[in-house]
All heavy atoms as a GROMACS GRO file, in nm:
protein
  598
    1MET      N    1  20.664  10.063 -16.710
    1MET     CA    2  20.703   9.984 -16.594
    1MET      C    3  20.721   9.838 -16.643
    1MET      O    4  20.639   9.788 -16.714
    1MET     CB    5  20.602   9.993 -16.486
    1MET     CG    6  20.635   9.902 -16.364
    1MET     SD    7  20.512   9.930 -16.234
    1MET     CE    8  20.621   9.945 -16.099
    2SER      N    9  20.824   9.777 -16.597
    2SER     CA   10  20.852   9.635 -16.634
    2SER      C   11  20.778   9.542 -16.542
    2SER      O   12  20.761   9.565 -16.424
    2SER     CB   13  21.003   9.614 -16.620
    2SER     OG   14  21.030   9.475 -16.644
    3ASN      N   15  20.738   9.430 -16.599
    3ASN     CA   16  20.675   9.321 -16.516
    3ASN      C   17  20.773   9.220 -16.470
    3ASN      O   18  20.734   9.112 -16.418
    3ASN     CB   19  20.562   9.255 -16.595
    3ASN     CG   20  20.445   9.348 -16.617
    3ASN    OD1   21  20.423   9.435 -16.534
    3ASN    ND2   22  20.372   9.330 -16.723
    4ILE      N   23  20.901   9.246 -16.488
    4ILE     CA   24  21.003   9.148 -16.451
    4ILE      C   25  21.040   9.168 -16.305
    4ILE      O   26  21.064   9.282 -16.259
    4ILE     CB   27  21.128   9.168 -16.537
    4ILE    CG1   28  21.093   9.141 -16.685
    4ILE    CG2   29  21.242   9.078 -16.490
    4ILE    CD1   30  21.208   9.172 -16.782
    5ILE      N   31  21.036   9.061 -16.231
    5ILE     CA   32  21.076   9.066 -16.090
    5ILE      C   33  21.211   8.997 -16.076
    5ILE      O   34  21.225   8.882 -16.113
    5ILE     CB   35  20.974   8.995 -16.000
    5ILE    CG1   36  20.836   9.069 -16.014
    5ILE    CG2   37  21.018   8.992 -15.851
    5ILE    CD1   38  20.722   8.995 -15.943
    6VAL      N   39  21.303   9.068 -16.019
    6VAL     CA   40  21.435   9.006 -15.996
    6VAL      C   41  21.440   8.954 -15.854
    6VAL      O   42  21.422   9.038 -15.755
    6VAL     CB   43  21.549   9.105 -16.019
    6VAL    CG1   44  21.685   9.047 -15.991
    6VAL    CG2   45  21.538   9.164 -16.161
    7ILE      N   46  21.455   8.830 -15.837
    7ILE     CA   47  21.459   8.764 -15.706
    7ILE      C   48  21.609   8.719 -15.683
    7ILE      O   49  21.663   8.649 -15.771
    7ILE     CB   50  21.362   8.645 -15.694
    7ILE    CG1   51  21.222   8.696 -15.713
    7ILE    CG2   52  21.376   8.573 -15.562
    7ILE    CD1   53  21.118   8.593 -15.718
    8PRO      N   54  21.661   8.748 -15.566
    8PRO     CA   55  21.799   8.703 -15.542
    8PRO      C   56  21.813   8.551 -15.551
    8PRO      O   57  21.716   8.483 -15.528
    8PRO     CB   58  21.827   8.750 -15.400
    8PRO     CG   59  21.721   8.846 -15.367
    8PRO     CD   60  21.605   8.820 -15.456
    9GLU      N   61  21.931   8.507 -15.580
    9GLU     CA   62  21.950   8.361 -15.591
    9GLU      C   63  21.921   8.289 -15.455
    9GLU      O   64  21.871   8.181 -15.456
    9GLU     CB   65  22.097   8.329 -15.634
    9GLU     CG   66  22.124   8.363 -15.775
    9GLU     CD   67  22.265   8.328 -15.818
    9GLU    OE1   68  22.318   8.228 -15.766
    9GLU    OE2   69  22.322   8.401 -15.900
   10ASP      N   70  21.954   8.362 -15.349
   10ASP     CA   71  21.929   8.308 -15.216
   10ASP      C   72  21.818   8.381 -15.149
   10ASP      O   73  21.832   8.499 -15.120
   10ASP     CB   74  22.062   8.317 -15.136
   10ASP     CG   75  22.054   8.241 -15.008
   10ASP    OD1   76  21.944   8.203 -14.957
   10ASP    OD2   77  22.162   8.213 -14.946
   11ILE      N   78  21.706   8.317 -15.120
   11ILE     CA   79  21.588   8.384 -15.065
   11ILE      C   80  21.618   8.441 -14.931
   11ILE      O   81  21.553   8.533 -14.885
   11ILE     CB   82  21.468   8.289 -15.057
   11ILE    CG1   83  21.336   8.358 -15.032
   11ILE    CG2   84  21.492   8.175 -14.960
   11ILE    CD1   85  21.292   8.456 -15.131
   12ARG      N   86  21.723   8.391 -14.863
   12ARG     CA   87  21.762   8.442 -14.733
   12ARG      C   88  21.801   8.590 -14.745
   12ARG      O   89  21.785   8.665 -14.650
   12ARG     CB   90  21.880   8.362 -14.676
   12ARG     CG   91  21.835   8.222 -14.637
   12ARG     CD   92  21.949   8.142 -14.582
   12ARG     NE   93  22.046   8.120 -14.690
   12ARG     CZ   94  22.154   8.047 -14.680
   12ARG    NH1   95  22.185   7.984 -14.567
   12ARG    NH2   96  22.239   8.029 -14.778
   13ASP      N   97  21.846   8.630 -14.863
   13ASP     CA   98  21.876   8.778 -14.882
   13ASP      C   99  21.752   8.867 -14.871
   13ASP      O  100  21.766   8.984 -14.835
   13ASP     CB  101  21.943   8.796 -15.018
   13ASP     CG  102  22.081   8.734 -15.020
   13ASP    OD1  103  22.146   8.704 -14.916
   13ASP    OD2  104  22.129   8.704 -15.137
   14VAL      N  105  21.635   8.810 -14.900
   14VAL     CA  106  21.509   8.887 -14.893
   14VAL      C  107  21.463   8.890 -14.751
   14VAL      O  108  21.410   8.994 -14.705
   14VAL     CB  109  21.405   8.824 -14.987
   14VAL    CG1  110  21.270   8.891 -14.963
   14VAL    CG2  111  21.450   8.830 -15.131
   15LEU      N  112  21.481   8.783 -14.676
   15LEU     CA  113  21.417   8.768 -14.545
   15LEU      C  114  21.509   8.803 -14.428
   15LEU      O  115  21.466   8.809 -14.315
   15LEU     CB  116  21.365   8.627 -14.525
   15LEU     CG  117  21.258   8.585 -14.619
   15LEU    CD1  118  21.224   8.434 -14.600
   15LEU    CD2  119  21.133   8.670 -14.606
   16ALA      N  120  21.637   8.829 -14.456
   16ALA     CA  121  21.735   8.852 -14.349
   16ALA      C  122  21.698   8.976 -14.269
   16ALA      O  123  21.650   9.079 -14.327
   16ALA     CB  124  21.873   8.866 -14.408
   17ILE      N  125  21.718   8.971 -14.139
   17ILE     CA  126  21.694   9.082 -14.048
   17ILE      C  127  21.827   9.139 -14.006
   17ILE      O  128  21.921   9.063 -13.969
   17ILE     CB  129  21.615   9.035 -13.930
   17ILE    CG1  130  21.478   8.995 -13.980
   17ILE    CG2  131  21.604   9.142 -13.823
   17ILE    CD1  132  21.394   8.921 -13.877
   18ALA      N  133  21.841   9.267 -14.003
   18ALA     CA  134  21.962   9.336 -13.961
   18ALA      C  135  21.945   9.394 -13.825
   18ALA      O  136  21.831   9.432 -13.780
   18ALA     CB  137  22.006   9.443 -14.058
   19ALA      N  138  22.055   9.409 -13.751
   19ALA     CA  139  22.049   9.479 -13.620
   19ALA      C  140  22.018   9.622 -13.646
   19ALA      O  141  22.055   9.679 -13.751
   19ALA     CB  142  22.182   9.458 -13.546
   20GLY      N  143  21.950   9.683 -13.554
   20GLY     CA  144  21.913   9.820 -13.568
   20GLY      C  145  21.766   9.839 -13.533
   20GLY      O  146  21.710   9.758 -13.461
   21ARG      N  147  21.700   9.939 -13.583
   21ARG     CA  148  21.558   9.967 -13.558
   21ARG      C  149  21.470   9.880 -13.648
   21ARG      O  150  21.494   9.880 -13.767
   21ARG     CB  151  21.528  10.112 -13.574
   21ARG     CG  152  21.597  10.198 -13.475
   21ARG     CD  153  21.509  10.312 -13.423
   21ARG     NE  154  21.570  10.386 -13.321
   21ARG     CZ  155  21.556  10.363 -13.192
   21ARG    NH1  156  21.479  10.270 -13.150
   21ARG    NH2  157  21.622  10.440 -13.102
   22ASN      N  158  21.368   9.817 -13.590
   22ASN     CA  159  21.270   9.745 -13.672
   22ASN      C  160  21.159   9.835 -13.715
   22ASN      O  161  21.162   9.957 -13.679
   22ASN     CB  162  21.221   9.617 -13.598
   22ASN     CG  163  21.137   9.650 -13.470
   22ASN    OD1  164  21.088   9.762 -13.456
   22ASN    ND2  165  21.126   9.558 -13.386
   23GLU      N  166  21.059   9.782 -13.785
   23GLU     CA  167  20.948   9.870 -13.830
   23GLU      C  168  20.866   9.932 -13.721
   23GLU      O  169  20.805  10.032 -13.738
   23GLU     CB  170  20.857   9.795 -13.930
   23GLU     CG  171  20.762   9.701 -13.859
   23GLU     CD  172  20.781   9.556 -13.888
   23GLU    OE1  173  20.879   9.518 -13.950
   23GLU    OE2  174  20.694   9.476 -13.852
   24ALA      N  175  20.872   9.877 -13.600
   24ALA     CA  176  20.802   9.933 -13.487
   24ALA      C  177  20.883  10.035 -13.413
   24ALA      O  178  20.837  10.093 -13.311
   24ALA     CB  179  20.758   9.821 -13.394
   25GLY      N  180  21.000  10.061 -13.466
   25GLY     CA  181  21.091  10.159 -13.401
   25GLY      C  182  21.164  10.105 -13.282
   25GLY      O  183  21.226  10.181 -13.206
   26GLN      N  184  21.161   9.974 -13.261
   26GLN     CA  185  21.226   9.910 -13.151
   26GLN      C  186  21.367   9.869 -13.192
   26GLN      O  187  21.386   9.836 -13.313
   26GLN     CB  188  21.151   9.787 -13.097
   26GLN     CG  189  21.014   9.818 -13.047
   26GLN     CD  190  20.930   9.694 -13.026
   26GLN    OE1  191  20.935   9.605 -13.112
   26GLN    NE2  192  20.855   9.693 -12.923
   27GLU      N  193  21.456   9.874 -13.104
   27GLU     CA  194  21.596   9.831 -13.134
   27GLU      C  195  21.604   9.679 -13.137
   27GLU      O  196  21.559   9.604 -13.051
   27GLU     CB  197  21.687   9.885 -13.025
   27GLU     CG  198  21.836   9.881 -13.062
   27GLU     CD  199  21.874   9.976 -13.171
   27GLU    OE1  200  21.802  10.079 -13.186
   27GLU    OE2  201  21.971   9.944 -13.244
   28VAL      N  202  21.670   9.625 -13.245
   28VAL     CA  203  21.699   9.483 -13.257
   28VAL      C  204  21.849   9.472 -13.239
   28VAL      O  205  21.927   9.525 -13.310
   28VAL     CB  206  21.659   9.432 -13.399
   28VAL    CG1  207  21.700   9.288 -13.418
   28VAL    CG2  208  21.514   9.448 -13.425
   29ASN      N  209  21.885   9.398 -13.130
   29ASN     CA  210  22.030   9.384 -13.102
   29ASN      C  211  22.087   9.267 -13.185
   29ASN      O  212  22.019   9.193 -13.249
   29ASN     CB  213  22.053   9.370 -12.956
   29ASN     CG  214  21.997   9.240 -12.896
   29ASN    OD1  215  21.994   9.136 -12.958
   29ASN    ND2  216  21.947   9.253 -12.773
   30PHE      N  217  22.216   9.251 -13.174
   30PHE     CA  218  22.286   9.153 -13.248
   30PHE      C  219  22.235   9.010 -13.215
   30PHE      O  220  22.220   8.931 -13.307
   30PHE     CB  221  22.441   9.162 -13.222
   30PHE     CG  222  22.522   9.071 -13.311
   30PHE    CD1  223  22.546   9.098 -13.441
   30PHE    CD2  224  22.575   8.955 -13.253
   30PHE    CE1  225  22.623   9.012 -13.521
   30PHE    CE2  226  22.651   8.873 -13.333
   30PHE     CZ  227  22.673   8.903 -13.469
   31GLU      N  228  22.212   8.984 -13.090
   31GLU     CA  229  22.167   8.847 -13.052
   31GLU      C  230  22.033   8.820 -13.110
   31GLU      O  231  22.002   8.708 -13.159
   31GLU     CB  232  22.164   8.843 -12.898
   31GLU     CG  233  22.125   8.700 -12.848
   31GLU     CD  234  22.128   8.696 -12.696
   31GLU    OE1  235  22.229   8.735 -12.642
   31GLU    OE2  236  22.024   8.654 -12.641
   32GLN      N  237  21.943   8.918 -13.106
   32GLN     CA  238  21.807   8.901 -13.164
   32GLN      C  239  21.818   8.878 -13.313
   32GLN      O  240  21.740   8.798 -13.374
   32GLN     CB  241  21.720   9.021 -13.136
   32GLN     CG  242  21.676   9.030 -12.992
   32GLN     CD  243  21.608   9.170 -12.965
   32GLN    OE1  244  21.655   9.269 -13.010
   32GLN    NE2  245  21.495   9.157 -12.894
   33MET      N  246  21.906   8.954 -13.379
   33MET     CA  247  21.932   8.936 -13.523
   33MET      C  248  21.975   8.793 -13.553
   33MET      O  249  21.916   8.734 -13.651
   33MET     CB  250  22.034   9.037 -13.574
   33MET     CG  251  22.067   9.023 -13.724
   33MET     SD  252  22.214   9.118 -13.769
   33MET     CE  253  22.344   9.017 -13.704
   34ILE      N  254  22.070   8.741 -13.486
   34ILE     CA  255  22.118   8.604 -13.507
   34ILE      C  256  22.007   8.503 -13.480
   34ILE      O  257  21.982   8.412 -13.563
   34ILE     CB  258  22.236   8.578 -13.418
   34ILE    CG1  259  22.361   8.667 -13.452
   34ILE    CG2  260  22.274   8.428 -13.422
   34ILE    CD1  261  22.409   8.652 -13.592
   35THR      N  262  21.931   8.523 -13.372
   35THR     CA  263  21.818   8.431 -13.341
   35THR      C  264  21.714   8.432 -13.452
   35THR      O  265  21.668   8.327 -13.498
   35THR     CB  266  21.760   8.468 -13.208
   35THR    OG1  267  21.856   8.461 -13.104
   35THR    CG2  268  21.640   8.376 -13.172
   36ALA      N  269  21.675   8.548 -13.494
   36ALA     CA  270  21.568   8.559 -13.602
   36ALA      C  271  21.620   8.503 -13.733
   36ALA      O  272  21.550   8.430 -13.802
   36ALA     CB  273  21.529   8.708 -13.619
   37ASN      N  274  21.745   8.530 -13.770
   37ASN     CA  275  21.797   8.477 -13.893
   37ASN      C  276  21.819   8.326 -13.890
   37ASN      O  277  21.801   8.266 -13.994
   37ASN     CB  278  21.923   8.557 -13.935
   37ASN     CG  279  21.889   8.695 -13.982
   37ASN    OD1  280  21.782   8.726 -14.025
   37ASN    ND2  281  21.984   8.787 -13.967
   38THR      N  282  21.858   8.275 -13.778
   38THR     CA  283  21.867   8.135 -13.760
   38THR      C  284  21.734   8.063 -13.774
   38THR      O  285  21.720   7.966 -13.844
   38THR     CB  286  21.934   8.099 -13.627
   38THR    OG1  287  22.063   8.156 -13.618
   38THR    CG2  288  21.953   7.949 -13.608
   39ALA      N  289  21.630   8.122 -13.713
   39ALA     CA  290  21.496   8.066 -13.727
   39ALA      C  291  21.447   8.076 -13.871
   39ALA      O  292  21.381   7.986 -13.920
   39ALA     CB  293  21.401   8.146 -13.636
   40MET      N  294  21.483   8.186 -13.945
   40MET     CA  295  21.447   8.198 -14.084
   40MET      C  296  21.508   8.086 -14.166
   40MET      O  297  21.435   8.028 -14.248
   40MET     CB  298  21.489   8.336 -14.132
   40MET     CG  299  21.468   8.362 -14.282
   40MET     SD  300  21.618   8.336 -14.389
   40MET     CE  301  21.728   8.453 -14.321
   41VAL      N  302  21.630   8.060 -14.143
   41VAL     CA  303  21.696   7.949 -14.220
   41VAL      C  304  21.629   7.816 -14.186
   41VAL      O  305  21.604   7.733 -14.276
   41VAL     CB  306  21.848   7.944 -14.190
   41VAL    CG1  307  21.915   7.820 -14.249
   41VAL    CG2  308  21.916   8.069 -14.244
   42GLY      N  309  21.598   7.797 -14.059
   42GLY     CA  310  21.528   7.676 -14.017
   42GLY      C  311  21.393   7.663 -14.084
   42GLY      O  312  21.354   7.553 -14.132
   43TRP      N  313  21.323   7.772 -14.092
   43TRP     CA  314  21.189   7.773 -14.160
   43TRP      C  315  21.203   7.738 -14.310
   43TRP      O  316  21.127   7.661 -14.363
   43TRP     CB  317  21.122   7.910 -14.140
   43TRP     CG  318  20.986   7.923 -14.198
   43TRP    CD1  319  20.879   7.841 -14.176
   43TRP    CD2  320  20.944   8.024 -14.288
   43TRP    NE1  321  20.771   7.890 -14.250
   43TRP    CE2  322  20.808   7.997 -14.321
   43TRP    CE3  323  21.006   8.136 -14.346
   43TRP    CZ2  324  20.732   8.080 -14.405
   43TRP    CZ3  325  20.934   8.217 -14.430
   43TRP    CH2  326  20.800   8.194 -14.457
   44LEU      N  327  21.301   7.801 -14.373
   44LEU     CA  328  21.315   7.782 -14.520
   44LEU      C  329  21.364   7.637 -14.550
   44LEU      O  330  21.336   7.586 -14.657
   44LEU     CB  331  21.413   7.883 -14.574
   44LEU     CG  332  21.367   8.027 -14.580
   44LEU    CD1  333  21.483   8.118 -14.629
   44LEU    CD2  334  21.248   8.043 -14.673
   45THR      N  335  21.432   7.575 -14.454
   45THR     CA  336  21.483   7.436 -14.481
   45THR      C  337  21.392   7.332 -14.420
   45THR      O  338  21.412   7.217 -14.440
   45THR     CB  339  21.625   7.422 -14.420
   45THR    OG1  340  21.620   7.448 -14.280
   45THR    CG2  341  21.722   7.516 -14.487
   46GLY      N  342  21.286   7.378 -14.355
   46GLY     CA  343  21.184   7.284 -14.301
   46GLY      C  344  21.219   7.223 -14.165
   46GLY      O  345  21.151   7.135 -14.120
   47SER      N  346  21.328   7.270 -14.099
   47SER     CA  347  21.364   7.217 -13.966
   47SER      C  348  21.281   7.278 -13.859
   47SER      O  349  21.276   7.226 -13.746
   47SER     CB  350  21.510   7.226 -13.944
   47SER     OG  351  21.552   7.362 -13.935
   48VAL      N  352  21.218   7.395 -13.878
   48VAL     CA  353  21.123   7.451 -13.782
   48VAL      C  354  21.000   7.495 -13.859
   48VAL      O  355  21.004   7.519 -13.979
   48VAL     CB  356  21.182   7.576 -13.708
   48VAL    CG1  357  21.307   7.541 -13.629
   48VAL    CG2  358  21.211   7.691 -13.800
   49ASP      N  359  20.886   7.496 -13.793
   49ASP     CA  360  20.760   7.529 -13.858
   49ASP      C  361  20.741   7.682 -13.858
   49ASP      O  362  20.811   7.755 -13.790
   49ASP     CB  363  20.642   7.456 -13.799
   49ASP     CG  364  20.613   7.488 -13.651
   49ASP    OD1  365  20.669   7.590 -13.601
   49ASP    OD2  366  20.538   7.410 -13.586
   50ALA      N  367  20.639   7.723 -13.930
   50ALA     CA  368  20.608   7.864 -13.943
   50ALA      C  369  20.575   7.927 -13.809
   50ALA      O  370  20.612   8.041 -13.782
   50ALA     CB  371  20.494   7.882 -14.046
   51ASN      N  372  20.501   7.852 -13.723
   51ASN     CA  373  20.467   7.909 -13.595
   51ASN      C  374  20.592   7.947 -13.513
   51ASN      O  375  20.593   8.049 -13.446
   51ASN     CB  376  20.380   7.807 -13.518
   51ASN     CG  377  20.242   7.794 -13.569
   51ASN    OD1  378  20.190   7.886 -13.628
   51ASN    ND2  379  20.184   7.680 -13.550
   52PHE      N  380  20.691   7.860 -13.510
   52PHE     CA  381  20.810   7.888 -13.439
   52PHE      C  382  20.878   8.013 -13.497
   52PHE      O  383  20.916   8.107 -13.425
   52PHE     CB  384  20.909   7.768 -13.448
   52PHE     CG  385  21.043   7.797 -13.376
   52PHE    CD1  386  21.049   7.779 -13.236
   52PHE    CD2  387  21.153   7.838 -13.447
   52PHE    CE1  388  21.170   7.806 -13.172
   52PHE    CE2  389  21.272   7.865 -13.385
   52PHE     CZ  390  21.281   7.849 -13.250
   53TYR      N  391  20.891   8.023 -13.630
   53TYR     CA  392  20.955   8.134 -13.696
   53TYR      C  393  20.877   8.261 -13.667
   53TYR      O  394  20.936   8.367 -13.629
   53TYR     CB  395  20.964   8.108 -13.846
   53TYR     CG  396  21.022   8.224 -13.922
   53TYR    CD1  397  21.142   8.283 -13.889
   53TYR    CD2  398  20.957   8.274 -14.038
   53TYR    CE1  399  21.199   8.386 -13.964
   53TYR    CE2  400  21.010   8.377 -14.107
   53TYR     CZ  401  21.128   8.433 -14.069
   53TYR     OH  402  21.183   8.539 -14.142
   54PHE      N  403  20.744   8.253 -13.679
   54PHE     CA  404  20.664   8.374 -13.649
   54PHE      C  405  20.675   8.422 -13.507
   54PHE      O  406  20.681   8.541 -13.474
   54PHE     CB  407  20.520   8.348 -13.686
   54PHE     CG  408  20.492   8.344 -13.832
   54PHE    CD1  409  20.588   8.337 -13.931
   54PHE    CD2  410  20.357   8.359 -13.878
   54PHE    CE1  411  20.560   8.335 -14.062
   54PHE    CE2  412  20.332   8.355 -14.017
   54PHE     CZ  413  20.433   8.346 -14.107
   55ASP      N  414  20.681   8.322 -13.412
   55ASP     CA  415  20.703   8.358 -13.269
   55ASP      C  416  20.834   8.428 -13.251
   55ASP      O  417  20.844   8.526 -13.171
   55ASP     CB  418  20.694   8.234 -13.182
   55ASP     CG  419  20.554   8.181 -13.164
   55ASP    OD1  420  20.457   8.252 -13.201
   55ASP    OD2  421  20.540   8.066 -13.124
   56VAL      N  422  20.940   8.380 -13.315
   56VAL     CA  423  21.070   8.448 -13.299
   56VAL      C  424  21.063   8.588 -13.354
   56VAL      O  425  21.116   8.681 -13.288
   56VAL     CB  426  21.182   8.365 -13.368
   56VAL    CG1  427  21.315   8.443 -13.381
   56VAL    CG2  428  21.202   8.231 -13.298
   57LEU      N  429  21.001   8.605 -13.469
   57LEU     CA  430  20.988   8.743 -13.526
   57LEU      C  431  20.913   8.833 -13.427
   57LEU      O  432  20.952   8.943 -13.401
   57LEU     CB  433  20.917   8.740 -13.658
   57LEU     CG  434  20.995   8.684 -13.775
   57LEU    CD1  435  20.907   8.681 -13.905
   57LEU    CD2  436  21.121   8.764 -13.804
   58ALA      N  437  20.799   8.783 -13.374
   58ALA     CA  438  20.723   8.859 -13.280
   58ALA      C  439  20.795   8.895 -13.157
   58ALA      O  440  20.787   9.007 -13.104
   58ALA     CB  441  20.598   8.783 -13.244
   59GLU      N  442  20.880   8.804 -13.106
   59GLU     CA  443  20.966   8.836 -12.989
   59GLU      C  444  21.068   8.943 -13.017
   59GLU      O  445  21.115   9.012 -12.930
   59GLU     CB  446  21.033   8.704 -12.937
   59GLU     CG  447  20.938   8.610 -12.876
   59GLU     CD  448  21.002   8.476 -12.845
   59GLU    OE1  449  21.129   8.465 -12.853
   59GLU    OE2  450  20.934   8.382 -12.812
   60THR      N  451  21.101   8.958 -13.149
   60THR     CA  452  21.200   9.061 -13.184
   60THR      C  453  21.127   9.196 -13.209
   60THR      O  454  21.189   9.295 -13.240
   60THR     CB  455  21.271   9.013 -13.314
   60THR    OG1  456  21.323   8.882 -13.291
   60THR    CG2  457  21.384   9.105 -13.348
   61GLY      N  458  20.990   9.193 -13.199
   61GLY     CA  459  20.911   9.315 -13.223
   61GLY      C  460  20.875   9.334 -13.364
   61GLY      O  461  20.833   9.442 -13.407
   62ILE      N  462  20.885   9.231 -13.447
   62ILE     CA  463  20.852   9.234 -13.587
   62ILE      C  464  20.717   9.161 -13.608
   62ILE      O  465  20.706   9.046 -13.571
   62ILE     CB  466  20.963   9.171 -13.676
   62ILE    CG1  467  21.092   9.253 -13.658
   62ILE    CG2  468  20.917   9.161 -13.818
   62ILE    CD1  469  21.211   9.186 -13.718
   63ASN      N  470  20.622   9.229 -13.670
   63ASN     CA  471  20.496   9.166 -13.704
   63ASN      C  472  20.522   9.071 -13.824
   63ASN      O  473  20.553   9.116 -13.934
   63ASN     CB  474  20.392   9.270 -13.740
   63ASN     CG  475  20.259   9.210 -13.779
   63ASN    OD1  476  20.253   9.106 -13.843
   63ASN    ND2  477  20.159   9.274 -13.734
   64PRO      N  478  20.519   8.940 -13.799
   64PRO     CA  479  20.553   8.844 -13.905
   64PRO      C  480  20.467   8.857 -14.033
   64PRO      O  481  20.515   8.842 -14.144
   64PRO     CB  482  20.534   8.707 -13.840
   64PRO     CG  483  20.460   8.728 -13.714
   64PRO     CD  484  20.475   8.874 -13.676
   65PHE      N  485  20.334   8.891 -14.014
   65PHE     CA  486  20.251   8.899 -14.130
   65PHE      C  487  20.284   9.021 -14.218
   65PHE      O  488  20.287   9.014 -14.336
   65PHE     CB  489  20.104   8.893 -14.090
   65PHE     CG  490  20.070   8.771 -14.016
   65PHE    CD1  491  20.056   8.767 -13.879
   65PHE    CD2  492  20.054   8.648 -14.086
   65PHE    CE1  493  20.027   8.652 -13.809
   65PHE    CE2  494  20.023   8.531 -14.019
   65PHE     CZ  495  20.010   8.529 -13.878
   66GLU      N  496  20.307   9.133 -14.147
   66GLU     CA  497  20.346   9.252 -14.223
   66GLU      C  498  20.484   9.238 -14.286
   66GLU      O  499  20.506   9.284 -14.396
   66GLU     CB  500  20.345   9.375 -14.131
   66GLU     CG  501  20.210   9.420 -14.091
   66GLU     CD  502  20.214   9.538 -13.994
   66GLU    OE1  503  20.322   9.601 -13.979
   66GLU    OE2  504  20.107   9.572 -13.940
   67TYR      N  505  20.573   9.170 -14.215
   67TYR     CA  506  20.714   9.150 -14.263
   67TYR      C  507  20.715   9.056 -14.392
   67TYR      O  508  20.782   9.087 -14.482
   67TYR     CB  509  20.794   9.090 -14.156
   67TYR     CG  510  20.941   9.074 -14.195
   67TYR    CD1  511  21.022   9.185 -14.214
   67TYR    CD2  512  20.996   8.946 -14.209
   67TYR    CE1  513  21.156   9.174 -14.246
   67TYR    CE2  514  21.128   8.931 -14.242
   67TYR     CZ  515  21.209   9.046 -14.260
   67TYR     OH  516  21.338   9.033 -14.298
   68LEU      N  517  20.632   8.955 -14.386
   68LEU     CA  518  20.636   8.859 -14.500
   68LEU      C  519  20.536   8.888 -14.612
   68LEU      O  520  20.544   8.829 -14.716
   68LEU     CB  521  20.609   8.716 -14.445
   68LEU     CG  522  20.719   8.662 -14.352
   68LEU    CD1  523  20.676   8.537 -14.283
   68LEU    CD2  524  20.849   8.647 -14.424
   69GLN      N  525  20.440   8.978 -14.589
   69GLN     CA  526  20.335   9.006 -14.689
   69GLN      C  527  20.391   9.045 -14.826
   69GLN      O  528  20.348   8.992 -14.925
   69GLN     CB  529  20.238   9.112 -14.638
   69GLN     CG  530  20.117   9.125 -14.727
   69GLN     CD  531  20.036   8.995 -14.735
   69GLN    OE1  532  19.999   8.939 -14.631
   69GLN    NE2  533  20.002   8.954 -14.854
   70PRO      N  534  20.496   9.131 -14.828
   70PRO     CA  535  20.551   9.168 -14.959
   70PRO      C  536  20.606   9.045 -15.040
   70PRO      O  537  20.588   9.031 -15.162
   70PRO     CB  538  20.658   9.268 -14.934
   70PRO     CG  539  20.618   9.329 -14.805
   70PRO     CD  540  20.553   9.215 -14.729
   71VAL      N  541  20.666   8.950 -14.967
   71VAL     CA  542  20.716   8.829 -15.027
   71VAL      C  543  20.604   8.745 -15.080
   71VAL      O  544  20.607   8.696 -15.191
   71VAL     CB  545  20.803   8.750 -14.929
   71VAL    CG1  546  20.853   8.618 -14.991
   71VAL    CG2  547  20.922   8.832 -14.883
   72PHE      N  548  20.498   8.727 -14.996
   72PHE     CA  549  20.384   8.650 -15.041
   72PHE      C  550  20.315   8.713 -15.165
   72PHE      O  551  20.274   8.640 -15.253
   72PHE     CB  552  20.280   8.639 -14.930
   72PHE     CG  553  20.322   8.554 -14.813
   72PHE    CD1  554  20.275   8.585 -14.686
   72PHE    CD2  555  20.412   8.449 -14.826
   72PHE    CE1  556  20.316   8.509 -14.576
   72PHE    CE2  557  20.450   8.371 -14.716
   72PHE     CZ  558  20.404   8.402 -14.591
   73ASP      N  559  20.309   8.842 -15.166
   73ASP     CA  560  20.251   8.914 -15.283
   73ASP      C  561  20.328   8.882 -15.412
   73ASP      O  562  20.268   8.866 -15.522
   73ASP     CB  563  20.239   9.064 -15.257
   73ASP     CG  564  20.142   9.102 -15.156
   73ASP    OD1  565  20.055   9.017 -15.116
   73ASP    OD2  566  20.152   9.214 -15.102
   74ILE      N  567  20.462   8.883 -15.401
   74ILE     CA  568  20.543   8.854 -15.521
   74ILE      C  569  20.522   8.707 -15.566
   74ILE      O  570  20.507   8.684 -15.684
   74ILE     CB  571  20.690   8.876 -15.488
   74ILE    CG1  572  20.718   9.030 -15.475
   74ILE    CG2  573  20.781   8.820 -15.594
   74ILE    CD1  574  20.855   9.064 -15.418
   75VAL      N  575  20.516   8.619 -15.468
   75VAL     CA  576  20.496   8.473 -15.509
   75VAL      C  577  20.366   8.453 -15.573
   75VAL      O  578  20.354   8.376 -15.666
   75VAL     CB  579  20.518   8.392 -15.383
   75VAL    CG1  580  20.477   8.243 -15.408
   75VAL    CG2  581  20.660   8.397 -15.331
   76ARG      N  582  20.263   8.519 -15.523
   76ARG     CA  583  20.128   8.501 -15.576
   76ARG      C  584  20.111   8.560 -15.716
   76ARG      O  585  20.018   8.526 -15.790
   76ARG     CB  586  20.026   8.560 -15.487
   76ARG     CG  587  19.996   8.478 -15.363
   76ARG     CD  588  19.877   8.530 -15.284
   76ARG     NE  589  19.912   8.512 -15.146
   76ARG     CZ  590  19.883   8.602 -15.052
   76ARG    NH1  591  19.824   8.713 -15.085
   76ARG    NH2  592  19.917   8.581 -14.931
   77SER      N  593  20.190   8.659 -15.748
   77SER     CA  594  20.168   8.729 -15.883
   77SER      C  595  20.230   8.656 -15.990
   77SER      O  596  20.300   8.562 -15.987
   77SER     CB  597  20.219   8.871 -15.871
   77SER     OG  598  20.360   8.875 -15.848
   0.00000   0.00000   0.00000
């Protein structure tokens, strides 16, 4: 097994949310997808804080801690 981690040039590719079913089995519609991805860009650029971004994820039915944990694990290693 290789210890090399390939990270996309644009971190938004890792955090982007698509319309469809989320991990809780709830439907994420197009409007929710746009809202969540806009909040993600705001969080990454510093125009919104983590609380706002996490609230948007939660409103979409996504547990922000479970959703972001794999990214945090990669960063910490």
